PAMARMI-636798 format. One record per residue (C-alpha): x, y, z; residue in three letters. Coordinates in steps of 0.2 Angstrom, whole numbers, padded with zeros to 4 digits, always signed. Example, Ala and Ser with C-alpha at 12.3 -4.5 7.8 and 13.67 -1.06 7.14 Angstrom:
2
+0062-0022+0039ALA;+0068-0005+0036SER;
This chain:
131
+0000+0000+0000MET;+0007+0017-0005SER;+0009+0031+0007ASP;-0005+0044+0005ILE;+0000+0062+0009PRO;-0012+0069+0022GLY;-0013+0086+0014ASP;-0022+0080-0002LEU;-0040+0076-0008LYS;-0044+0063-0020PHE;-0057+0058-0033LEU;-0063+0040-0035LYS;-0055+0040-0052SER;-0038+0042-0043HIS;-0034+0060-0046GLU;-0027+0070-0032TRP;-0028+0089-0028ALA;-0017+0100-0016ARG;-0024+0117-0011VAL;-0010+0129-0013GLU;-0019+0145-0008GLY;-0025+0160-0019ASP;-0038+0148-0026GLY;-0024+0138-0034ARG;-0026+0119-0034VAL;-0012+0107-0040THR;-0018+0091-0049VAL;-0010+0074-0052GLY;-0013+0056-0052ILE;-0011+0045-0037SER;+0003+0033-0033ASP;-0009+0019-0034HIS;-0015+0025-0051ALA;+0003+0026-0058GLN;+0006+0009-0051GLY;-0009+0001-0060LEU;-0004+0010-0077LEU;+0014+0004-0076GLY;+0028+0014-0085ASP;+0021+0030-0092LEU;+0027+0034-0109VAL;+0016+0049-0114TYR;+0006+0063-0106VAL;-0006+0075-0114GLU;-0009+0090-0103LEU;-0022+0104-0105PRO;-0015+0121-0111ASN;-0012+0136-0100VAL;-0028+0146-0101GLY;-0039+0131-0104ASP;-0055+0131-0094ARG;-0058+0114-0086VAL;-0074+0107-0078GLU;-0075+0097-0062ALA;-0077+0079-0067GLY;-0073+0081-0085ASN;-0057+0073-0093ALA;-0044+0087-0097CYS;-0028+0077-0099ALA;-0022+0059-0104VAL;-0008+0048-0097VAL;-0002+0034-0107GLU;+0008+0019-0102SER;+0014+0004-0112VAL;-0002-0005-0106LYS;-0016+0008-0108ALA;-0021+0026-0110ALA;-0031+0034-0096SER;-0041+0050-0095ASP;-0037+0062-0081VAL;-0052+0072-0073TYR;-0051+0089-0066SER;-0057+0089-0048PRO;-0063+0108-0049VAL;-0069+0120-0062THR;-0058+0134-0067GLY;-0043+0140-0078SER;-0027+0131-0080VAL;-0013+0143-0075VAL;+0002+0131-0075GLU;+0006+0114-0083VAL;+0021+0103-0079ASN;+0031+0105-0095GLU;+0045+0093-0090SER;+0033+0078-0091LEU;+0033+0080-0110ALA;+0051+0074-0110ASP;+0050+0063-0094LYS;+0033+0056-0091PRO;+0041+0043-0080GLU;+0042+0057-0067THR;+0024+0052-0062ILE;+0030+0034-0059ASN;+0044+0040-0048GLU;+0036+0054-0038ASP;+0017+0054-0041ALA;+0014+0067-0027TYR;+0029+0078-0030GLY;+0038+0082-0046ASP;+0025+0071-0055GLY;+0011+0084-0053TRP;+0001+0087-0069LEU;-0007+0105-0069PHE;-0013+0119-0058VAL;-0030+0126-0059VAL;-0037+0142-0051VAL;-0053+0135-0044ALA;-0069+0145-0048GLU;-0079+0135-0035GLU;-0066+0130-0021PRO;-0081+0121-0012ASP;-0080+0108-0025GLN;-0065+0101-0016LEU;-0077+0097-0001ASN;-0084+0083-0012ASP;-0067+0074-0014MET;-0061+0060-0003LEU;-0050+0063+0012SER;-0034+0053+0012PRO;-0042+0041+0024ASP;-0057+0038+0014ASP;-0046+0036-0002TYR;-0036+0023+0008ALA;-0052+0014+0012GLU;-0057+0015-0007LEU;-0041+0006-0012LEU;-0043-0007+0001GLU;-0061-0011-0005ASP;-0054-0012-0023GLU;-0041-0024-0018ASP;-0054-0036-0011HIS;
């Protein structure tokens, strides 16, 4: 079982969100998700300035096994993307909760984060999936 940082919120689809302040929310995929996908070979990120909708796909991560949509946890504007992933998508495999972040959104409705899972709830979800 991977360690789950206590400062994150999670979607059931395995995205994580870290509230940075100023309405900024950093988004990535969980360590569990990257483990299921295997070695990542390609990442398609939204563009800076794109508007993303909570619950809608806005990025794609591809591994040797499968391609998987990444869903935005909040509605808002993309203000930053992790450009280094274009050359080194395996960073997500190595550091899913750190250098492997995907994009930053300025949330229009920060309350949407309240609908996400806490780290403990996410851990329970993973346990249920394993059984």
